[in-house]
C-alpha positions as CSV (number, residue, x, y, z in Angstrom):
1,M,-70.2,8.5,-29.8
2,A,-71.8,4.7,-28.9
3,S,-71.3,2.0,-31.2
4,I,-74.1,0.4,-32.9
5,R,-73.3,-2.7,-30.7
6,E,-74.3,-0.4,-27.6
7,W,-77.6,0.4,-29.2
8,P,-80.8,-0.9,-27.7
9,E,-81.2,-4.3,-29.5
10,G,-84.6,-3.0,-31.1
11,E,-82.7,-0.1,-32.8
12,R,-79.8,-1.9,-34.3
13,P,-80.5,-2.3,-37.9
14,R,-79.3,-6.2,-38.4
15,E,-81.6,-6.9,-35.3
16,K,-84.6,-4.8,-36.5
17,L,-84.3,-6.3,-40.1
18,L,-84.6,-10.0,-38.4
19,H,-87.3,-9.0,-36.4
20,M,-89.5,-6.8,-38.6
21,G,-88.4,-7.5,-41.9
22,P,-86.2,-5.3,-44.4
23,Q,-89.4,-3.3,-45.2
24,A,-89.5,-1.7,-41.8
25,L,-85.7,-0.1,-42.2
26,S,-84.8,3.1,-43.5
27,D,-82.8,3.6,-46.7
28,A,-79.8,4.5,-44.2
29,E,-80.4,1.6,-42.1
30,L,-80.3,-0.7,-45.0
31,L,-77.3,0.7,-46.5
32,A,-75.6,0.6,-42.9
33,I,-76.2,-3.2,-43.0
34,F,-74.4,-3.4,-46.3
35,L,-71.5,-1.1,-45.2
36,R,-71.1,-3.1,-41.9
37,T,-68.6,-0.8,-40.3
38,G,-68.4,3.0,-40.3
39,T,-65.3,5.1,-39.7
40,Q,-63.6,6.7,-36.7
41,G,-66.2,8.6,-34.8
42,K,-69.1,7.5,-37.0
43,S,-71.1,4.5,-36.8
44,A,-72.4,2.6,-40.0
45,V,-75.7,4.3,-39.8
46,D,-74.0,7.8,-39.7
47,L,-71.8,7.1,-42.4
48,A,-74.8,5.8,-44.5
49,R,-76.6,8.9,-44.0
50,E,-73.8,11.1,-44.8
51,L,-73.4,9.1,-48.3
52,I,-77.1,9.2,-48.9
53,K,-77.0,13.1,-48.5
54,E,-73.9,13.2,-50.5
55,F,-75.1,11.3,-53.5
56,G,-78.6,12.9,-53.3
57,G,-80.5,9.5,-52.6
58,L,-80.1,5.9,-52.3
59,R,-80.7,4.9,-55.8
60,T,-78.0,7.4,-57.1
61,L,-75.5,5.8,-54.7
62,L,-76.4,2.4,-55.8
63,T,-75.9,3.4,-59.5
64,A,-72.7,5.2,-59.1
65,N,-69.6,4.3,-61.5
66,Q,-66.7,2.8,-59.9
67,Q,-64.8,6.1,-59.9
68,S,-67.4,8.3,-58.0
69,F,-68.3,5.3,-55.6
70,C,-64.9,4.6,-54.6
71,A,-63.8,8.3,-53.9
72,C,-65.8,8.4,-51.0
73,H,-64.5,7.9,-47.7
74,G,-65.6,4.9,-46.0
75,L,-66.1,3.1,-49.5
76,G,-63.8,1.4,-51.8
77,Q,-63.2,-1.1,-54.6
78,A,-64.2,-4.2,-52.2
79,K,-67.6,-2.6,-51.5
80,F,-68.1,-1.4,-54.9
81,A,-67.7,-5.0,-56.3
82,T,-69.9,-6.3,-53.4
83,L,-72.6,-3.8,-54.4
84,Q,-72.4,-4.7,-58.0
85,A,-72.7,-8.6,-57.1
86,V,-75.8,-7.7,-55.0
87,L,-77.4,-5.9,-57.7
88,E,-76.8,-8.5,-60.5
89,M,-78.4,-11.0,-57.9
90,S,-81.6,-9.1,-57.7
91,R,-81.8,-8.7,-61.6
92,R,-81.1,-12.4,-61.8
93,H,-83.5,-13.2,-59.1
94,M,-86.4,-11.5,-60.7
95,E,-85.8,-13.0,-64.1
96,A,-85.7,-16.5,-62.6
97,V,-89.1,-15.8,-60.8
98,L,-90.5,-15.2,-64.0
99,T,-88.9,-17.6,-66.2
100,R,-89.5,-20.8,-63.9
101,G,-92.2,-22.1,-65.9
102,E,-95.4,-20.4,-64.5
103,A,-97.8,-18.4,-66.6
104,L,-97.2,-14.7,-66.5
105,T,-100.2,-13.3,-64.4
106,S,-98.6,-10.4,-62.8
107,S,-97.9,-7.2,-64.4
108,K,-95.9,-5.8,-61.2
109,Q,-93.3,-8.8,-61.4
110,V,-92.8,-7.6,-65.3
111,R,-92.4,-4.2,-63.9
112,Q,-90.1,-4.8,-61.5
113,L,-87.8,-6.7,-63.6
114,L,-87.7,-4.2,-66.2
115,K,-87.0,-1.4,-64.0
116,L,-84.1,-3.5,-62.5
117,K,-82.7,-4.5,-66.0
118,L,-83.1,-1.2,-68.0
119,R,-83.7,1.9,-65.8
120,D,-80.1,2.5,-65.0
121,Y,-78.7,2.2,-68.2
122,P,-76.8,5.7,-69.6
123,H,-78.2,4.7,-73.1
124,E,-81.4,3.6,-74.8
125,V,-82.0,-0.3,-74.6
126,F,-84.6,-2.3,-76.3
127,A,-85.8,-5.4,-74.7
128,V,-88.0,-8.1,-75.3
129,I,-90.0,-10.8,-73.1
130,F,-90.7,-14.1,-75.4
131,L,-93.8,-15.8,-74.1
132,D,-95.4,-19.2,-75.0
133,K,-99.1,-20.0,-75.7
134,Q,-99.6,-20.3,-71.8
135,H,-97.8,-16.8,-71.2
136,Q,-95.0,-18.6,-70.0
137,V,-91.7,-16.9,-70.2
138,L,-89.3,-18.5,-72.7
139,A,-86.6,-15.9,-72.8
140,I,-85.8,-12.1,-71.9
141,E,-83.4,-10.5,-74.1
142,E,-82.0,-7.0,-74.8
143,L,-81.9,-6.7,-78.5
144,F,-80.8,-3.3,-79.3
145,K,-78.4,-0.7,-77.7
146,G,-78.6,2.6,-78.6
147,T,-77.4,6.5,-77.8
148,L,-78.7,8.9,-75.0
149,D,-82.0,9.5,-76.7
150,A,-82.4,6.8,-79.2
151,A,-81.9,3.2,-80.3
152,S,-82.4,1.8,-83.9
153,I,-84.6,-1.0,-83.8
154,Y,-84.9,-3.6,-86.6
155,P,-88.2,-5.6,-87.1
156,R,-86.3,-8.4,-89.4
157,E,-84.2,-9.0,-86.4
158,V,-87.1,-9.0,-84.0
159,L,-88.8,-11.4,-86.1
160,K,-86.1,-13.6,-86.1
161,R,-85.6,-13.8,-82.5
162,V,-89.4,-14.5,-82.1
163,L,-89.1,-17.3,-84.6
164,H,-85.9,-18.9,-82.8
165,H,-87.9,-19.1,-79.7
166,N,-91.2,-20.0,-81.3
167,A,-93.0,-17.5,-79.0
168,A,-96.7,-17.0,-79.6
169,A,-96.4,-13.6,-77.5
170,V,-94.1,-10.8,-76.6
171,I,-93.7,-7.8,-74.4
172,F,-91.5,-5.0,-75.4
173,A,-89.6,-2.7,-73.2
174,H,-87.3,0.2,-73.6
175,N,-85.6,2.8,-71.4
176,H,-85.5,6.6,-71.4
177,P,-82.1,7.5,-69.6
178,S,-83.7,11.2,-69.2
179,G,-86.2,9.7,-66.8
180,S,-89.5,10.9,-68.9
181,T,-91.9,7.8,-69.8
182,R,-94.0,9.6,-72.3
183,P,-93.8,7.7,-75.9
184,S,-92.5,9.6,-78.6
185,Q,-93.9,9.4,-82.0
186,A,-91.1,7.1,-83.1
187,D,-91.8,4.9,-80.1
188,Q,-95.4,4.8,-80.9
189,Q,-94.4,3.9,-84.9
190,I,-92.4,1.1,-84.4
191,T,-94.7,-0.5,-82.0
192,Q,-97.2,-0.6,-84.6
193,S,-94.7,-1.4,-86.9
194,L,-93.7,-4.5,-85.0
195,R,-97.6,-5.3,-84.1
196,T,-98.2,-5.6,-87.7
197,L,-95.4,-7.5,-88.5
198,L,-95.9,-10.1,-85.8
199,Q,-99.8,-10.4,-86.4
200,M,-98.9,-11.8,-89.9
201,I,-97.6,-14.9,-88.1
202,D,-100.3,-15.1,-85.1
203,V,-98.1,-13.7,-82.6
204,Q,-99.6,-11.4,-80.1
205,V,-97.9,-8.0,-78.7
206,L,-99.3,-8.0,-75.2
207,D,-97.6,-4.9,-74.2
208,H,-94.8,-2.4,-74.8
209,F,-93.4,-0.9,-71.5
210,I,-91.4,2.5,-71.4
211,I,-88.9,2.6,-68.4
212,G,-87.8,5.7,-66.7
213,E,-88.3,7.5,-63.5
214,G,-91.5,6.5,-61.7
215,D,-93.9,3.7,-62.7
216,P,-93.4,2.4,-66.3
217,Y,-95.6,3.7,-68.9
218,S,-98.0,0.7,-70.5
219,F,-98.7,1.1,-74.0
220,A,-101.6,-1.5,-73.4
221,E,-103.0,0.7,-70.3
222,A,-103.0,3.6,-72.5
223,G,-104.9,2.2,-75.3
224,L,-101.9,2.1,-77.6
225,I,-102.0,-1.4,-78.2
C-alpha cells in the first residue's frame, strides 16, 4: 500500500488543506492530519476512516473519554492529551473572539461558542453571557451544574453575578445532554422568573439558548422572550 507521501500532491491531506483550506477536507482527512501517522499496512487516512466508523462519527470520537479513546489501536495517551489541548484552544479562541471589546452583533458566533462550551457535557450546565450597554461581552460564566436531566438555578446567585459585572444585558444558555433542544416547562418558568427579576434593575434578557444536537434553540426567536 502506497504511503501518503507517495500520493499525488493534490490528494495529500496536508497539502490539500494548505492549497484549498480546511473546509475542503473530509472528516477522515482532517483526522489524518491530527493522527500524522497510520499503522502497519494502513495510511493515516485509512486509520482515520476506521476510527470514525468505529466511533460512529467524528464528533463521537472527539468527545470520547480517555479510556475509550486510548483503547483504540493507533491512539494513546499522547494523542488524547493533544486532542484535548486542541479542543480547549478552540473553545478559548471562540471566547476570545466574543470578549475582545467588540459589540455583540453575530448570533452565529454566540451559538458556535455555546455549542463548543456546553454541548458535550454529560450533565446539565447553566451559563450566562454578561454584556454592557453596547452589548460588548464582559464575561462568560458557567454558574450551575446539575444532573443528566436537570440543574438547579438560583435567581439570587444570577443577580449577584449580574451586579458583580455591572451588566446591562445577559444571554442565558444551558445544555440538554439528551440532545433534544425543546424547552421544558421548567425551562420556560425559570427564564421568565429571571427576566422579571432582572427587569427590576433594568437589565435586559436578550435570549436563552438550549444546546443539544443540531442548531441551538433560541427563546427569542420562538417569541418566548
